[in-house]
C-alpha positions as MATLAB code, in Angstrom:
seq = 'MKIGNITINSALVLAPMAGVTDLGFRTICRELGAGYTVTEMVSAKALCYQDKKSIPLLKLGEDEHPAAAQIFGSDPACMEQAAGIAAEVSGADIIDINMGCPVPKVANSGDGSGLMKNPDLAVRVAEAVIRGAGGKPVTVKFRLGWDKGSINCVEFAKAMEEAGVAAVAVHGRTKTQMYSGTANWDYIRAVKEAVSIPVMANGDVFEPRDAVRILNYTGADMAMIGRGCFGNPWLFQRAKAALAGEEIPPLPPLAQRCDTAVRQFELSAVQKGEHIACLEARKHYAWYLKGVPHAGYYKEQISHVSTLEDIYRVTAGIKRDLRDEPVR';
ca = [
    -140.360  -91.321  146.114;
    -142.256  -89.847  149.048;
    -141.268  -87.060  151.409;
    -143.784  -87.493  154.182;
    -147.090  -87.743  152.331;
    -145.840  -85.884  149.228;
    -144.960  -87.921  146.135;
    -142.031  -86.723  144.019;
    -141.783  -88.381  140.613;
    -138.236  -87.309  139.875;
    -134.708  -87.792  141.162;
    -133.673  -84.246  140.222;
    -133.988  -81.308  142.612;
    -133.120  -77.651  142.050;
    -131.167  -76.540  145.132;
    -132.359  -73.409  146.922;
    -129.868  -70.601  146.254;
    -130.236  -67.026  147.493;
    -130.248  -64.512  144.653;
    -130.524  -67.260  142.032;
    -133.567  -69.511  142.403;
    -136.284  -66.903  142.014;
    -139.617  -67.756  140.428;
    -138.389  -67.022  136.892;
    -135.390  -69.346  137.106;
    -137.322  -72.086  138.925;
    -139.988  -71.982  136.190;
    -137.387  -72.516  133.462;
    -135.681  -75.333  135.405;
    -138.980  -77.118  135.981;
    -139.844  -76.945  132.302;
    -136.483  -78.546  131.571;
    -136.769  -81.438  134.004;
    -136.334  -80.330  137.626;
    -138.998  -82.393  139.373;
    -138.816  -80.609  142.711;
    -137.901  -76.992  143.484;
    -137.252  -74.950  146.623;
    -137.615  -71.188  147.096;
    -134.715  -68.929  147.989;
    -134.119  -68.895  151.737;
    -136.291  -66.476  153.682;
    -135.455  -65.112  157.116;
    -137.815  -66.325  159.836;
    -137.319  -63.049  161.697;
    -138.311  -61.096  158.593;
    -141.507  -63.166  158.338;
    -142.286  -62.750  162.042;
    -141.821  -58.976  161.712;
    -143.995  -58.993  158.552;
    -141.243  -57.646  156.311;
    -142.887  -56.817  152.980;
    -139.814  -57.736  150.904;
    -139.676  -61.322  152.173;
    -143.218  -62.418  151.292;
    -142.770  -62.302  147.470;
    -139.762  -64.651  147.752;
    -142.186  -67.353  148.897;
    -144.495  -67.071  145.908;
    -144.684  -70.264  143.862;
    -145.559  -70.611  140.186;
    -149.041  -71.726  139.163;
    -148.081  -75.357  138.620;
    -145.040  -75.391  140.861;
    -145.710  -78.576  142.771;
    -144.223  -80.467  144.470;
    -142.174  -77.614  145.876;
    -140.778  -76.445  149.205;
    -140.499  -73.061  150.897;
    -137.181  -72.598  152.701;
    -136.777  -70.613  155.914;
    -133.743  -69.945  158.092;
    -133.237  -68.866  161.674;
    -132.288  -70.274  165.069;
    -134.963  -68.989  167.458;
    -137.414  -71.893  167.885;
    -140.427  -69.685  168.713;
    -139.833  -67.453  165.707;
    -139.154  -70.459  163.437;
    -142.445  -72.054  164.523;
    -144.363  -68.893  163.651;
    -142.430  -68.417  160.389;
    -143.169  -72.005  159.318;
    -146.881  -71.287  159.611;
    -146.582  -68.032  157.659;
    -144.410  -69.640  154.950;
    -146.810  -72.564  154.574;
    -149.801  -70.261  154.256;
    -148.255  -67.626  151.979;
    -146.513  -70.027  149.601;
    -148.941  -72.930  149.473;
    -145.777  -75.079  149.287;
    -146.084  -78.818  149.830;
    -143.055  -78.978  152.123;
    -141.239  -76.615  154.511;
    -137.436  -76.776  154.347;
    -135.064  -75.495  157.024;
    -131.719  -74.069  155.967;
    -129.026  -75.387  158.311;
    -126.294  -75.213  155.684;
    -125.829  -71.612  154.532;
    -122.097  -70.825  154.949;
    -122.308  -67.048  154.401;
    -120.586  -65.444  157.428;
    -123.362  -62.980  158.331;
    -125.803  -65.924  158.486;
    -123.611  -68.685  159.944;
    -121.699  -66.534  162.439;
    -124.952  -65.415  164.045;
    -125.907  -69.050  164.676;
    -128.289  -69.443  161.730;
    -127.715  -71.621  158.650;
    -124.667  -73.847  159.118;
    -124.117  -72.200  162.498;
    -126.763  -74.622  163.791;
    -124.400  -77.528  163.098;
    -122.286  -76.248  166.001;
    -125.298  -76.519  168.273;
    -127.134  -79.781  167.483;
    -129.399  -79.540  170.544;
    -130.713  -76.158  169.400;
    -130.985  -77.502  165.835;
    -133.275  -80.271  167.122;
    -135.437  -77.730  168.985;
    -135.645  -75.630  165.796;
    -136.678  -78.674  163.746;
    -139.337  -79.661  166.284;
    -140.657  -76.074  166.346;
    -140.923  -75.922  162.554;
    -142.730  -79.278  162.491;
    -145.253  -77.866  164.983;
    -145.649  -74.674  162.937;
    -145.890  -76.334  159.513;
    -149.480  -77.450  160.092;
    -149.013  -81.053  159.051;
    -146.812  -80.342  156.006;
    -143.629  -82.442  155.893;
    -140.474  -80.663  157.069;
    -137.009  -81.221  155.567;
    -133.565  -79.944  156.546;
    -130.599  -79.004  154.355;
    -127.177  -79.018  155.994;
    -123.467  -79.515  155.334;
    -120.884  -82.033  156.552;
    -120.133  -79.916  159.608;
    -118.560  -76.584  160.559;
    -115.004  -77.498  159.543;
    -112.989  -80.625  158.816;
    -112.229  -81.086  162.508;
    -115.929  -81.147  163.447;
    -117.686  -83.212  160.784;
    -120.914  -84.332  162.444;
    -123.333  -84.825  159.541;
    -124.141  -88.475  160.357;
    -125.086  -87.789  164.000;
    -126.836  -84.598  162.880;
    -128.936  -86.466  160.309;
    -129.916  -89.084  162.877;
    -130.942  -86.344  165.322;
    -133.060  -84.713  162.592;
    -134.758  -88.019  161.790;
    -135.489  -88.539  165.475;
    -136.929  -85.022  165.710;
    -139.477  -86.004  163.035;
    -137.954  -84.503  159.889;
    -139.253  -86.162  156.690;
    -136.058  -85.942  154.576;
    -132.595  -84.380  154.595;
    -130.396  -82.772  151.940;
    -126.644  -82.953  152.481;
    -124.084  -80.720  150.756;
    -120.765  -82.566  150.686;
    -118.685  -79.648  151.992;
    -118.060  -78.098  155.405;
    -119.051  -74.545  156.296;
    -115.447  -73.311  156.149;
    -114.986  -74.812  152.660;
    -117.794  -72.580  151.386;
    -117.861  -73.687  147.707;
    -114.166  -74.478  147.260;
    -112.444  -77.811  146.807;
    -114.321  -80.987  145.995;
    -117.546  -82.207  147.564;
    -117.018  -85.325  149.669;
    -119.647  -87.849  148.654;
    -118.408  -90.461  151.159;
    -120.078  -88.603  154.008;
    -123.335  -88.321  152.059;
    -123.229  -92.092  151.610;
    -122.608  -92.502  155.365;
    -125.680  -90.330  156.077;
    -127.792  -92.426  153.692;
    -126.680  -95.609  155.451;
    -127.459  -94.131  158.885;
    -131.045  -92.940  158.360;
    -134.228  -94.413  156.923;
    -135.728  -91.141  155.635;
    -135.002  -89.951  152.058;
    -131.644  -88.274  151.437;
    -130.863  -85.687  148.751;
    -127.219  -85.573  147.661;
    -125.819  -82.127  146.849;
    -122.408  -81.046  145.598;
    -120.483  -81.070  142.310;
    -123.213  -82.112  139.875;
    -121.910  -80.119  136.904;
    -122.420  -82.569  134.023;
    -125.378  -84.839  133.164;
    -123.508  -88.012  134.167;
    -122.534  -86.484  137.533;
    -126.190  -86.957  138.558;
    -125.916  -90.673  137.784;
    -122.578  -90.909  139.595;
    -123.682  -89.129  142.769;
    -126.795  -91.302  143.102;
    -124.913  -94.540  142.422;
    -122.039  -93.591  144.717;
    -124.041  -92.334  147.691;
    -127.184  -94.443  147.364;
    -129.124  -91.192  147.866;
    -132.721  -90.896  146.704;
    -132.362  -87.629  144.795;
    -129.621  -85.512  143.237;
    -129.785  -81.839  144.173;
    -128.274  -79.540  141.544;
    -126.914  -76.136  142.568;
    -124.200  -74.120  140.826;
    -124.050  -76.572  137.907;
    -127.246  -75.123  136.469;
    -126.182  -71.442  136.615;
    -127.000  -70.248  133.112;
    -127.486  -73.895  132.202;
    -131.005  -75.079  133.094;
    -130.604  -77.733  130.354;
    -128.501  -79.662  132.856;
    -131.796  -81.022  134.224;
    -133.043  -82.168  130.827;
    -129.697  -83.770  130.032;
    -129.260  -85.365  133.486;
    -132.787  -86.779  133.201;
    -131.776  -88.495  129.951;
    -128.573  -89.795  131.570;
    -130.550  -91.232  134.511;
    -132.965  -92.932  132.103;
    -130.057  -94.462  130.194;
    -131.000  -92.491  127.084;
    -128.770  -90.523  124.756;
    -127.906  -87.170  126.331;
    -129.213  -84.364  124.104;
    -126.755  -81.608  123.159;
    -127.144  -78.076  124.461;
    -129.487  -76.101  122.212;
    -127.932  -73.533  119.841;
    -126.767  -70.220  121.312;
    -129.711  -68.251  119.860;
    -132.166  -70.565  121.603;
    -130.232  -70.358  124.870;
    -130.419  -66.561  124.677;
    -134.186  -66.738  124.090;
    -134.533  -68.886  127.214;
    -132.462  -66.401  129.212;
    -134.633  -63.516  128.014;
    -137.770  -65.401  128.950;
    -136.368  -66.006  132.424;
    -135.784  -62.262  132.859;
    -139.283  -61.445  131.589;
    -140.795  -63.872  134.114;
    -138.708  -62.277  136.874;
    -139.785  -58.786  135.782;
    -143.434  -59.770  136.207;
    -142.674  -61.000  139.708;
    -140.352  -58.310  141.057;
    -140.505  -55.385  138.658;
    -138.369  -54.623  135.630;
    -135.614  -52.672  137.399;
    -134.721  -55.325  140.016;
    -135.131  -58.152  137.488;
    -132.705  -56.448  135.079;
    -130.097  -55.776  137.776;
    -130.239  -59.461  138.733;
    -130.188  -60.469  135.045;
    -126.651  -59.082  134.769;
    -125.081  -62.076  136.555;
    -127.532  -64.622  135.126;
    -126.984  -63.569  131.510;
    -123.198  -63.672  131.990;
    -123.606  -67.273  133.206;
    -125.611  -68.138  130.095;
    -122.656  -66.926  127.981;
    -120.037  -68.896  129.913;
    -117.745  -70.715  127.519;
    -119.032  -68.882  124.442;
    -115.991  -67.659  122.456;
    -115.545  -63.886  122.040;
    -118.458  -63.099  124.389;
    -116.405  -60.571  126.401;
    -117.812  -57.525  124.605;
    -121.374  -58.640  125.276;
    -120.663  -59.581  128.895;
    -119.452  -56.012  129.358;
    -122.698  -54.710  127.796;
    -124.709  -57.037  130.036;
    -123.039  -55.631  133.150;
    -124.842  -52.317  132.450;
    -128.362  -53.434  131.469;
    -131.166  -51.813  133.447;
    -134.259  -52.330  131.260;
    -135.731  -55.198  129.263;
    -135.154  -53.024  126.180;
    -131.406  -53.119  126.972;
    -131.588  -56.898  127.258;
    -133.403  -57.224  123.911;
    -130.790  -55.004  122.248;
    -127.831  -56.977  123.635;
    -129.522  -60.266  122.702;
    -129.996  -59.129  119.100;
    -126.269  -58.335  118.953;
    -125.275  -61.716  120.394;
    -127.447  -63.540  117.864;
    -125.989  -61.487  115.052;
    -122.308  -61.610  116.003;
    -121.473  -64.705  118.013;
    -120.957  -68.114  116.534;
    -122.111  -71.061  118.566;
    -119.265  -73.144  119.920;
    -120.389  -73.929  123.462;
    -117.552  -75.277  125.583;
    -119.307  -76.929  128.456;
];
């Protein structure tokens, strides 16, 4: 499949998620079958004001291609400038615009899914980013609409296509739903039928066969996996097998899953320093232990780790004490 002039040889995308899809996690997911990755969202204003903390978020891995850098904001002039900075700093193949973030401090200020309430401004933002991206394809990720009374994703997608966007990703929930309830794939299918650019379907891909189902049901070109891969990057490997009609491999044993988690935290420590990486590892490691019987004691230990040494110590205990009965 092509997004603009960029070829993507996979139907599986790792969704951009703030505080989750850092370089360490993206690296692991790519190794396990994610064919296309997107950075965490970065504020256009922060880039325009040369905020030092935002630049590292755009750093891609050595072989992380094809990949996109995601920016958010609603000021067209600032978004145009930020697109140029993001393209240059990241070396990403594609620039993605976040028009779907439901977090109140983002959406209520008119950014993220707030742009779905103002389609005319959203079009101006898209056109500005296309100008700023220096010839790189531009994509947009959005939701069904602000709330169930204002679902406008089909018209929105058409407006984006007309503005010159190369592909869209649609999360099958409204802004007010946040992450609750069930994703509505009917609207994603309606978007796919309404536009001729590639569509990525996002929402409720938690099991390998969900990737097959969402693509068959919506007709979308790619399945975008978000929360389903929290602590479970093997979802990509297993979904890839399901899409190929092959036998779905089991999850690896607990000890191996822990080793993968540790490697993720080591990669993150190289990128952002040990202290920050270990604070962020607290939630990630707890996700890796989801469904493991009697893991409560170790989850409590994990909630206090602050060095890699702590992580190694906890991991040794898990390997020694916990039997592997993953309930996934």
